[in-house]
C-alpha positions as CSV (number, residue, x, y, z in Angstrom):
1,M,20.7,11.9,-8.3
2,N,16.8,11.1,-9.2
3,Q,15.2,9.9,-6.4
4,E,12.9,6.7,-7.1
5,K,10.4,4.9,-5.9
6,Y,11.3,1.9,-3.1
7,I,9.3,-0.7,-1.6
8,L,10.7,-2.2,1.3
9,T,9.5,-4.8,3.6
10,M,10.5,-6.0,7.0
11,L,9.7,-8.4,9.5
12,V,9.8,-7.3,13.0
13,E,8.7,-7.9,16.8
14,N,5.5,-7.6,17.6
15,E,5.8,-5.1,20.3
16,P,4.8,-1.4,21.3
17,G,6.8,1.4,19.6
18,V,8.5,-0.6,16.9
19,T,6.6,1.1,14.2
20,A,7.3,4.3,15.7
21,R,10.8,3.6,15.9
22,I,11.2,2.5,12.0
23,A,9.2,5.7,11.2
24,G,11.0,8.1,13.1
25,L,14.2,6.7,11.5
26,F,12.8,7.8,8.1
27,A,11.4,11.8,9.6
28,G,15.2,11.9,11.6
29,R,17.1,11.6,7.8
30,G,14.5,13.6,6.2
31,Y,13.3,10.8,4.2
32,N,9.0,10.9,3.3
33,I,7.4,7.8,3.9
34,E,4.7,7.8,0.9
35,T,2.8,5.1,2.4
36,I,3.2,2.5,5.1
37,C,1.1,-0.5,6.5
38,G,1.8,-2.9,9.3
39,A,-0.1,-5.8,10.8
40,P,0.7,-9.4,12.5
41,T,1.5,-12.1,10.7
42,A,0.6,-16.1,10.8
43,N,2.6,-15.7,13.8
44,P,1.3,-13.5,15.9
45,K,5.0,-12.7,17.5
46,M,6.2,-11.2,14.3
47,S,4.3,-8.3,11.9
48,R,4.9,-7.1,8.5
49,I,6.0,-3.6,8.0
50,T,5.9,-2.3,4.4
51,I,6.8,1.2,3.3
52,T,6.9,3.1,0.1
53,T,9.5,5.9,-0.1
54,N,11.2,8.0,-2.5
55,A,14.8,7.8,-2.5
56,T,18.2,8.2,-4.2
57,P,20.0,4.7,-4.3
58,L,22.5,6.1,-1.5
59,Q,19.8,7.1,0.4
60,L,18.2,3.7,0.3
61,E,21.3,2.2,1.2
62,Q,22.0,4.2,4.4
63,C,18.6,3.5,5.2
64,K,18.2,0.2,4.8
65,K,22.0,0.0,6.8
66,Q,19.8,2.0,10.0
67,I,16.7,0.1,10.0
68,K,18.8,-3.2,10.2
69,R,20.6,-2.0,13.5
70,L,17.2,-1.7,15.2
71,V,16.9,-4.5,17.8
72,N,13.4,-5.3,16.7
73,V,14.0,-6.1,13.1
74,I,14.0,-9.5,12.4
75,K,14.5,-9.3,8.3
76,L,14.5,-6.6,6.0
77,R,13.7,-7.1,1.9
78,N,13.6,-4.3,-1.1
79,M,10.3,-5.5,-2.9
80,T,10.7,-3.0,-5.8
81,G,11.7,-4.9,-8.6
82,E,9.3,-7.7,-10.1
83,K,10.0,-10.9,-7.8
84,A,7.0,-9.3,-5.6
85,V,3.6,-9.7,-5.6
86,K,1.9,-6.0,-4.7
87,R,-1.1,-4.7,-3.8
88,E,-3.2,-2.2,-2.7
89,M,-6.5,-2.0,-1.5
90,A,-8.7,1.0,-1.8
91,L,-12.4,2.5,0.0
92,I,-13.6,5.1,-2.4
93,C,-17.4,6.6,-1.8
94,V,-18.4,8.2,-5.0
95,Q,-21.1,10.4,-5.6
96,A,-23.8,8.9,-7.8
97,M,-26.9,10.1,-9.0
98,S,-29.5,8.6,-10.7
99,H,-28.4,9.2,-14.6
100,T,-24.4,8.2,-13.6
101,Q,-25.3,4.7,-11.2
102,G,-25.3,2.8,-14.1
103,K,-21.9,4.3,-15.6
104,I,-20.3,3.5,-12.0
105,K,-21.4,0.5,-11.8
106,K,-19.9,-0.5,-15.0
107,I,-16.6,1.0,-13.9
108,I,-16.6,-0.8,-10.3
109,A,-17.3,-3.6,-12.2
110,D,-14.6,-3.4,-15.1
111,Y,-12.0,-2.9,-12.0
112,N,-13.7,-6.1,-10.0
113,G,-14.6,-3.9,-7.2
114,H,-17.4,-4.7,-4.9
115,V,-20.1,-2.4,-3.8
116,L,-20.4,-2.1,0.4
117,D,-22.9,0.4,0.5
118,E,-25.2,2.4,-1.5
119,G,-27.5,5.1,-0.6
120,Q,-29.6,7.2,-3.3
121,Q,-26.7,9.4,-3.8
122,Y,-23.5,7.5,-3.2
123,Y,-21.7,4.2,-3.6
124,I,-18.9,3.0,-1.1
125,F,-17.2,0.3,-2.6
126,E,-13.9,-1.7,-2.3
127,A,-11.1,-2.3,-5.0
128,T,-7.5,-3.8,-4.9
129,G,-5.0,-3.9,-7.6
130,N,-1.5,-2.2,-7.8
131,E,-1.1,1.3,-7.4
132,D,-1.2,2.0,-11.0
133,T,-4.7,0.0,-11.4
134,I,-5.9,1.9,-8.4
135,D,-4.9,5.3,-9.7
136,E,-6.5,4.7,-13.4
137,L,-9.9,4.1,-11.1
138,L,-9.6,6.9,-9.3
139,V,-8.9,8.8,-12.5
140,L,-12.0,7.3,-14.1
141,L,-14.1,8.0,-11.2
142,E,-13.0,12.0,-10.3
143,P,-15.6,13.5,-12.5
144,F,-18.5,11.7,-10.7
145,G,-17.0,13.3,-7.5
146,I,-15.1,11.5,-5.1
147,K,-16.6,12.3,-1.8
148,K,-13.9,9.8,0.8
149,L,-11.0,8.0,-0.2
150,A,-9.1,5.5,2.2
151,R,-6.2,3.8,1.1
152,S,-4.3,1.0,2.2
153,G,-0.8,1.6,1.1
154,V,0.9,-0.9,-0.7
155,L,1.5,-4.7,1.0
156,A,3.9,-7.0,-1.0
157,L,5.2,-10.6,-0.8
158,Y,8.2,-11.8,-2.7
159,K,7.2,-15.0,-4.9
160,E,7.6,-18.5,-4.4
161,P,9.7,-20.0,-6.5
162,K,8.4,-22.0,-9.4
163,G,8.7,-25.6,-8.9
164,E,7.2,-29.5,-9.5
165,K,3.8,-29.8,-7.8
């Protein structure tokens, strides 16, 4: 069976060790976590953990059953489809020589990026978008020389139902 990319998000109790137990569950079954991101929600007693992984549909179902059994997991959702808003943030340090600065600033602007720091030979900027958008941006910047890169991993929320205002 072919593996597919899945995005799982879970609402968990904001307690020490919860993320480690979830990551251990994946590692114990030999499943790779491609990205993982966790942070408290609007309710400080809960956190949201979002994981991107590659699995077969059967592996995904087995993994979901195991996650649901963990005491600290309140809710688990598969965010892979179109019913979710998905974003990733990247901090990128790119080499910027005087003759390339204009081109780089245009690329950054085209991707709605924001320069956070600049020196004589570099720019550090942030960019947000879906995973494909960030990948495209990195391909465009590669010829200039990416010095450092930090990506958040995918964050996802289900879209709210569209109703009358």
